[in-house]
C-alpha positions as CSV (number, residue, x, y, z in Angstrom):
1,M,-5.9,-14.9,48.5
2,L,-4.6,-14.6,45.0
3,S,-0.9,-14.8,44.5
4,E,0.8,-11.8,42.8
5,R,1.2,-13.7,39.6
6,S,-2.4,-14.9,39.6
7,A,-3.6,-11.4,40.3
8,L,-1.5,-10.1,37.4
9,L,-2.9,-12.6,34.9
10,R,-6.5,-12.0,36.1
11,R,-5.9,-8.3,35.5
12,F,-4.5,-9.0,32.0
13,F,-7.5,-11.1,30.9
14,C,-10.0,-8.7,32.4
15,A,-8.3,-5.5,31.3
16,S,-10.5,-4.5,28.4
17,G,-13.6,-4.9,30.6
18,K,-12.2,-2.9,33.5
19,W,-10.6,0.0,31.7
20,E,-12.3,2.7,29.7
21,E,-11.2,2.1,26.1
22,K,-9.6,4.9,24.1
23,K,-9.5,3.8,20.4
24,L,-6.5,4.1,18.1
25,R,-7.0,6.5,15.2
26,L,-5.7,5.4,11.8
27,D,-6.3,6.0,8.1
28,L,-6.8,2.4,6.9
29,T,-5.9,3.0,3.3
30,D,-2.8,4.9,4.3
31,M,-1.7,2.0,6.5
32,L,-2.4,-0.7,3.8
33,L,-0.4,1.3,1.2
34,A,2.5,1.6,3.5
35,L,2.5,-2.1,4.5
36,S,2.2,-3.1,0.9
37,E,5.8,-2.2,0.5
38,A,6.6,-5.3,2.6
39,L,4.4,-7.5,0.4
40,D,6.1,-6.1,-2.7
41,K,9.3,-8.0,-2.0
42,V,7.5,-11.2,-1.3
43,E,5.6,-11.0,-4.6
44,E,8.8,-10.1,-6.5
45,D,10.7,-13.1,-5.0
46,L,7.9,-15.7,-5.2
47,I,6.0,-15.0,-8.4
48,G,8.5,-12.8,-10.3
49,V,6.4,-9.6,-10.7
50,A,8.0,-6.2,-10.7
51,T,8.1,-4.3,-7.4
52,G,4.8,-2.4,-6.7
53,H,2.5,-5.1,-8.0
54,G,-0.2,-4.7,-5.3
55,K,-0.4,-0.9,-5.8
56,R,-0.6,-1.1,-9.6
57,V,-3.3,-3.8,-9.4
58,A,-5.2,-1.5,-6.9
59,Y,-4.9,1.5,-9.3
60,L,-6.1,-0.5,-12.3
61,S,-8.9,-2.0,-10.3
62,C,-9.9,1.5,-9.0
63,L,-10.2,2.9,-12.5
64,M,-12.2,-0.1,-13.7
65,A,-14.5,0.0,-10.6
66,K,-15.1,3.7,-11.0
67,E,-16.1,3.1,-14.6
68,S,-18.6,0.5,-13.4
69,G,-20.2,3.2,-11.2
70,M,-18.7,2.2,-7.9
71,T,-18.2,5.1,-5.4
72,G,-17.6,6.0,-1.8
73,E,-16.8,3.5,0.9
74,E,-17.5,0.6,-1.4
75,L,-14.8,1.8,-3.8
76,E,-12.3,2.6,-1.1
77,D,-12.7,-0.8,0.5
78,F,-12.3,-2.5,-2.8
79,V,-9.1,-0.7,-3.4
80,G,-7.8,-1.8,0.0
81,C,-8.8,-5.3,-0.9
82,A,-6.9,-5.0,-4.2
83,I,-3.8,-3.8,-2.4
84,L,-3.8,-6.9,-0.2
85,H,-5.0,-9.4,-2.9
86,D,-1.8,-11.5,-2.5
87,N,-1.7,-11.3,1.3
88,A,-1.5,-15.1,1.8
89,L,1.5,-15.8,-0.4
90,T,3.8,-16.7,2.4
91,E,1.2,-18.7,4.3
92,F,0.2,-20.7,1.2
93,I,3.8,-21.5,0.2
94,R,4.7,-22.6,3.7
95,E,1.7,-24.7,4.4
96,E,0.9,-26.2,1.0
97,L,4.2,-26.2,-0.8
98,G,6.5,-26.7,2.2
99,N,9.3,-24.3,1.1
100,S,9.4,-21.0,-0.7
101,D,12.0,-22.5,-3.1
102,D,9.3,-24.8,-4.4
103,I,7.7,-22.1,-6.5
104,K,9.6,-20.0,-9.0
105,V,8.7,-17.7,-11.9
106,R,8.4,-20.7,-14.2
107,D,5.6,-22.0,-11.9
108,V,3.3,-19.0,-12.1
109,G,0.7,-21.1,-14.0
110,R,0.7,-23.7,-11.3
111,F,0.4,-21.0,-8.7
112,M,-2.6,-19.3,-10.5
113,N,-4.4,-22.6,-10.8
114,N,-4.0,-23.6,-7.2
115,G,-6.7,-22.0,-5.1
116,G,-4.8,-22.4,-1.8
117,H,-3.6,-18.8,-1.5
118,C,-7.1,-17.6,-2.5
119,V,-8.7,-19.5,0.3
120,H,-6.1,-18.3,2.9
121,G,-6.3,-14.8,1.5
122,E,-10.1,-14.7,1.8
123,E,-9.9,-15.8,5.4
124,N,-7.2,-13.2,6.2
125,M,-9.3,-10.4,4.7
126,R,-11.9,-11.0,7.3
127,L,-9.4,-9.7,9.8
128,V,-9.3,-6.2,8.2
129,P,-12.1,-3.9,9.4
130,F,-13.6,-2.9,6.0
131,R,-17.0,-1.2,6.1
132,T,-18.6,-3.0,3.1
133,D,-19.1,-6.6,2.0
134,L,-16.0,-8.0,0.2
135,T,-17.1,-11.7,0.3
136,N,-15.6,-13.9,-2.4
137,I,-13.5,-11.2,-4.0
138,I,-10.1,-12.7,-3.0
139,L,-11.4,-16.2,-3.1
140,Y,-12.4,-16.0,-6.8
141,H,-9.9,-13.5,-8.2
142,H,-8.2,-16.3,-10.2
143,E,-11.3,-17.7,-11.7
144,N,-11.5,-17.8,-15.5
145,A,-14.7,-16.9,-17.4
146,D,-14.9,-20.3,-19.1
147,G,-14.8,-22.3,-15.8
148,T,-11.1,-23.4,-16.0
149,G,-10.0,-21.6,-12.9
150,P,-9.1,-23.3,-9.6
151,F,-12.8,-23.5,-8.4
152,G,-14.4,-24.0,-11.8
153,K,-16.6,-21.0,-11.6
154,Q,-18.3,-19.8,-14.7
155,A,-18.6,-16.1,-15.6
156,E,-22.0,-15.6,-14.1
157,E,-20.9,-17.1,-10.8
158,I,-17.9,-14.7,-10.3
159,P,-18.6,-11.4,-8.5
160,L,-17.8,-8.4,-10.6
161,K,-15.2,-7.1,-8.2
162,A,-13.4,-10.5,-8.5
163,Q,-13.6,-10.2,-12.3
164,I,-12.1,-6.7,-12.2
165,L,-9.3,-7.9,-9.8
166,H,-8.5,-10.9,-12.1
167,V,-8.0,-8.7,-15.1
168,A,-5.9,-6.1,-13.3
169,D,-3.8,-8.8,-11.6
170,L,-3.0,-10.9,-14.6
171,V,-2.3,-7.9,-16.9
172,D,0.2,-6.6,-14.5
173,M,1.8,-10.0,-14.1
174,R,2.2,-10.4,-17.9
175,S,3.1,-6.8,-18.8
176,H,5.6,-4.4,-17.4
177,L,3.2,-1.5,-17.0
178,G,5.8,0.7,-15.4
179,R,7.4,1.2,-18.8
180,I,4.9,0.1,-21.4
181,T,5.1,1.8,-24.9
182,K,2.2,2.8,-27.2
183,R,2.9,-0.2,-29.4
184,E,2.9,-2.6,-26.4
185,F,-0.3,-1.0,-25.1
186,A,-2.0,-1.7,-28.5
187,Q,-0.8,-5.3,-28.4
188,L,-2.1,-5.6,-24.8
189,M,-5.6,-4.4,-25.8
190,R,-5.7,-6.8,-28.8
191,Q,-4.8,-9.7,-26.5
192,I,-7.4,-8.7,-23.9
193,R,-10.1,-8.6,-26.5
194,K,-9.1,-12.1,-27.7
195,E,-9.4,-13.5,-24.2
196,A,-12.9,-12.0,-23.5
197,G,-15.3,-14.9,-22.7
198,S,-12.5,-17.4,-22.0
199,L,-9.9,-16.1,-19.6
200,F,-11.8,-12.9,-18.7
201,T,-15.4,-12.1,-18.6
202,K,-16.8,-9.9,-21.4
203,E,-18.0,-7.3,-18.8
204,S,-14.5,-7.0,-17.2
205,V,-12.8,-6.6,-20.6
206,D,-15.3,-3.9,-21.5
207,L,-14.5,-2.1,-18.3
208,F,-10.8,-2.5,-18.9
209,R,-11.0,-1.1,-22.4
210,K,-13.0,1.9,-21.3
211,A,-11.1,2.7,-18.1
212,I,-7.5,1.9,-18.9
213,T,-6.0,4.2,-21.4
214,F,-2.4,4.7,-22.5
215,E,-2.6,8.2,-20.9
216,A,-3.7,6.6,-17.5
217,L,-0.7,4.2,-17.7
218,S,1.7,7.0,-18.6
219,E,0.5,9.0,-15.6
220,M,1.1,5.9,-13.4
221,Q,4.6,5.7,-14.9
222,Q,5.3,9.3,-14.0
223,K,3.8,9.6,-10.6
224,G,3.6,6.0,-9.4
225,A,0.5,4.1,-8.5
226,E,0.7,4.9,-4.8
227,Q,0.7,8.7,-5.3
228,L,-2.3,8.4,-7.6
229,L,-4.2,6.3,-5.1
230,R,-3.4,8.8,-2.3
231,E,-4.7,11.6,-4.5
232,M,-7.9,9.8,-5.1
233,F,-8.4,8.8,-1.5
234,P,-7.4,11.7,0.9
235,A,-6.5,10.8,4.4
236,R,-9.5,9.8,6.5
237,F,-8.6,9.0,10.1
238,E,-11.1,6.8,12.0
239,E,-11.1,5.2,15.4
240,Y,-10.5,1.4,15.6
241,S,-11.3,-0.7,18.6
242,D,-8.8,-2.9,20.4
243,E,-10.2,-6.0,18.7
244,E,-9.9,-4.4,15.3
245,I,-6.3,-3.4,15.9
246,H,-5.5,-6.9,17.2
247,R,-7.0,-8.4,14.1
248,I,-5.0,-6.2,11.7
249,A,-1.8,-6.9,13.7
250,A,-2.5,-10.6,13.6
251,L,-2.8,-10.6,9.9
252,F,0.5,-8.9,9.2
253,A,2.3,-10.8,12.0
254,R,1.1,-14.0,10.2
255,I,2.4,-12.8,6.9
256,V,5.8,-12.1,8.5
257,D,6.0,-15.3,10.5
258,Y,5.2,-17.5,7.5
259,K,8.0,-16.0,5.5
260,S,10.4,-18.4,7.3
261,S,9.8,-21.7,9.0
262,F,12.4,-20.6,11.5
263,T,10.3,-17.8,12.9
264,K,6.7,-19.2,12.7
265,D,4.6,-17.6,15.4
266,H,7.4,-15.4,16.7
267,S,5.7,-12.0,16.0
268,L,2.5,-12.9,17.8
269,G,4.5,-14.5,20.6
270,V,6.3,-11.2,21.1
271,A,3.0,-9.2,20.8
272,Q,1.3,-11.3,23.4
273,K,4.1,-11.1,25.9
274,A,4.6,-7.4,25.3
275,Q,0.9,-6.9,26.0
276,V,1.2,-8.7,29.3
277,M,4.2,-6.6,30.3
278,A,2.4,-3.4,29.3
279,V,-0.5,-4.3,31.6
280,Y,2.0,-5.3,34.4
281,Y,3.5,-1.8,34.2
282,G,0.1,-0.2,34.4
283,Y,-0.1,1.4,31.0
284,P,-3.5,2.8,30.1
285,Q,-5.5,0.6,27.7
286,E,-4.8,2.8,24.7
287,K,-1.1,2.5,25.2
288,V,-1.4,-1.3,25.8
289,T,-3.0,-1.5,22.4
290,R,-0.4,0.6,20.7
291,Y,2.3,-1.5,22.3
292,Y,0.7,-4.7,21.1
293,F,0.6,-3.2,17.6
294,A,4.3,-2.3,17.7
295,A,5.3,-5.7,18.9
296,A,3.2,-7.5,16.2
297,F,4.9,-5.4,13.5
298,H,8.4,-5.3,15.0
299,D,9.8,-7.8,12.4
300,I,7.8,-6.7,9.3
301,G,11.1,-5.6,7.7
302,K,12.1,-9.3,7.5
303,L,9.8,-9.6,4.5
304,I,12.6,-7.9,2.5
305,I,15.3,-10.3,3.6
306,D,16.2,-13.4,1.5
307,N,15.2,-16.7,3.1
308,D,18.7,-18.0,2.6
309,I,19.7,-15.6,5.4
310,L,16.6,-15.9,7.5
311,E,16.8,-19.7,7.5
312,K,20.5,-20.2,8.0
313,P,20.7,-22.3,11.2
314,G,24.4,-21.5,11.7
315,R,26.2,-18.2,12.5
316,L,25.8,-15.5,9.8
317,D,29.0,-14.3,8.2
318,A,29.7,-10.5,8.2
319,K,28.0,-9.9,4.9
320,E,24.9,-11.9,5.8
321,F,24.7,-10.2,9.2
322,S,24.9,-6.8,7.6
323,E,22.0,-7.8,5.3
324,M,20.0,-9.1,8.3
325,K,20.4,-5.8,10.1
326,N,18.5,-4.2,7.2
327,H,15.3,-5.7,8.5
328,A,15.2,-3.2,11.4
329,V,15.8,-0.3,9.1
330,A,13.0,-1.6,6.8
331,T,10.7,-1.9,9.8
332,C,11.3,1.8,10.6
333,R,10.8,2.8,7.0
334,I,7.6,0.9,6.5
335,L,5.9,1.8,9.7
336,G,7.2,5.4,9.4
337,R,5.0,5.9,6.4
338,I,1.9,5.4,8.5
339,R,0.9,8.8,9.9
340,G,0.1,9.2,13.6
341,I,2.2,6.3,15.0
342,D,5.7,7.9,15.6
343,D,5.9,6.2,19.1
344,I,5.0,2.8,17.6
345,V,7.8,3.2,15.0
346,K,10.4,3.7,17.7
347,W,9.1,0.8,19.9
348,A,9.1,-1.6,16.9
349,G,12.1,-0.5,15.0
350,H,14.6,-0.2,17.9
351,H,14.2,-3.7,19.3
352,H,17.7,-4.7,18.4
353,E,19.4,-1.7,20.0
354,K,21.5,-2.3,23.1
355,L,22.3,-0.2,26.2
356,D,26.1,-0.3,25.4
357,G,25.5,1.2,21.9
358,Q,26.5,-2.0,20.2
359,G,23.1,-2.9,18.8
360,Y,21.6,-2.1,15.4
361,P,20.5,-0.5,13.2
362,F,21.4,2.9,14.7
363,G,23.8,2.1,17.5
364,L,21.7,3.9,20.1
365,A,23.0,3.8,23.7
366,A,21.2,3.7,27.0
367,D,20.5,7.4,27.3
368,Q,18.9,7.3,23.8
369,L,16.5,4.4,24.5
370,S,13.2,4.9,26.2
371,F,11.9,2.3,28.7
372,E,9.4,1.1,26.1
373,E,12.2,0.4,23.6
374,R,14.3,-1.4,26.2
375,L,11.3,-3.5,27.1
376,M,10.6,-4.5,23.5
377,G,14.1,-5.6,23.1
378,C,14.0,-7.8,26.2
379,V,10.6,-9.3,25.3
380,D,12.0,-10.1,21.8
381,I,15.0,-11.8,23.2
382,Y,13.0,-13.8,25.7
383,Q,10.5,-15.0,23.1
384,A,13.3,-16.0,20.8
385,L,14.9,-18.1,23.5
386,V,11.8,-19.9,24.8
387,E,10.1,-20.6,21.4
388,T,10.8,-23.9,19.5
389,R,12.1,-23.4,16.0
390,S,12.7,-25.9,13.2
391,Y,16.4,-26.2,14.2
392,K,16.1,-26.0,18.0
393,N,13.9,-26.7,21.0
394,G,12.8,-23.8,23.1
395,L,14.7,-23.2,26.4
396,S,13.0,-23.3,29.7
397,H,12.1,-20.1,31.4
398,R,15.0,-20.4,33.9
399,E,17.5,-21.1,31.1
400,A,16.3,-18.1,29.2
401,I,16.6,-15.8,32.2
402,Q,20.1,-17.1,32.9
403,I,21.2,-16.1,29.4
404,M,19.5,-12.7,29.8
405,D,21.1,-12.2,33.2
406,N,24.5,-12.6,31.5
407,M,23.5,-10.0,28.9
408,V,22.6,-7.7,31.8
409,K,26.1,-8.2,33.3
410,M,27.6,-7.3,29.9
411,G,25.7,-4.1,29.8
412,K,23.5,-5.1,26.9
413,I,19.9,-5.0,28.4
414,D,18.0,-3.6,31.3
415,G,18.3,-5.6,34.5
416,D,15.2,-4.3,36.1
417,I,13.1,-5.4,33.1
418,V,14.7,-8.8,33.1
419,R,13.8,-9.3,36.8
420,D,10.2,-8.2,36.0
421,I,10.0,-10.7,33.1
422,D,11.2,-13.4,35.4
423,K,8.5,-12.5,37.9
424,V,5.7,-12.3,35.3
425,F,6.5,-15.4,33.2
426,G,8.3,-17.6,35.8
427,D,6.6,-20.8,37.0
């Protein structure tokens, strides 16, 4: 006869096969635009580009792609790819350079000529449920026409979409397109022409000259690249399977967790445990998926926090702690821009609230916190206690539960949930 714990785990691993699946509806472009806000801060910190780089590159790429004759799903997917073209920055820096401080604005040339983030980025893009083929777009978006790029590809070996992305990316890195003047625009065009056949392919330069006008850049200055992209791509909600949602969540959890060596694998650890608890409480499959999504994204706001604070092993001072609390506000703001996930925003953004009203960022008390919000807070605490970080070994299950029991006695967290976590994850 199966024990209660064995039965629970069997139910967890067989859940998708036993339950009728109700898919989550999302507008993919809407979600990618919202989440690009988190990537903006990473790009600004690590390669010195002005905030909004991904969206501006996507807008320029869109205009050039339309000039080439691209339309429909192919165009929309390419724009999504352009928004996420630097998705592997944190992963690349952490795995290949060791520390985010190893790369500064002065090292942009070194960064561009190292294909590591292109390789990681190409792999990550496979997690996003695009409808058309985007093979080798991210992988070759730093290739130069004369073969001097990181992989030595010549012009004829580089896909046109990668050529377009390369021009848009490098132009935005070199020029402040948010405030470019007519004189600066003329200089930019002269420089682009000079680099045709060497840095850029002749075809991509021709597309840039035809599609990117001073009027187009002026409109981008006035409205912003995001608004223009939303106008070109009206909301289109589609159903995504559990597997697709898990893959999207895994991508962004990876981006968050690689931001700091202290929190590597934290987001996915919380997501996996939150999913197990959601199954334990008998949530329908659609809600299990939404809860997993919320848990995977609960710390996305940490992408805006400086690593000096994220990686401080000792106690934060008052100013540092105030800054750290901003990550929960940022999580609410970022996720709040994705339409149709109001419940997910609360579950993710309120994971640091406490029953006594002494949590953050909003100081919500017990009567203002749903069961799902309380559960997310407890799972986050438990995962933080049992996981090993660069400055500490993970605690045993029993040690973690003892600490959480003390928090229950202090009126901080829900005792019933802690008892259930003990039952589910205990030896």
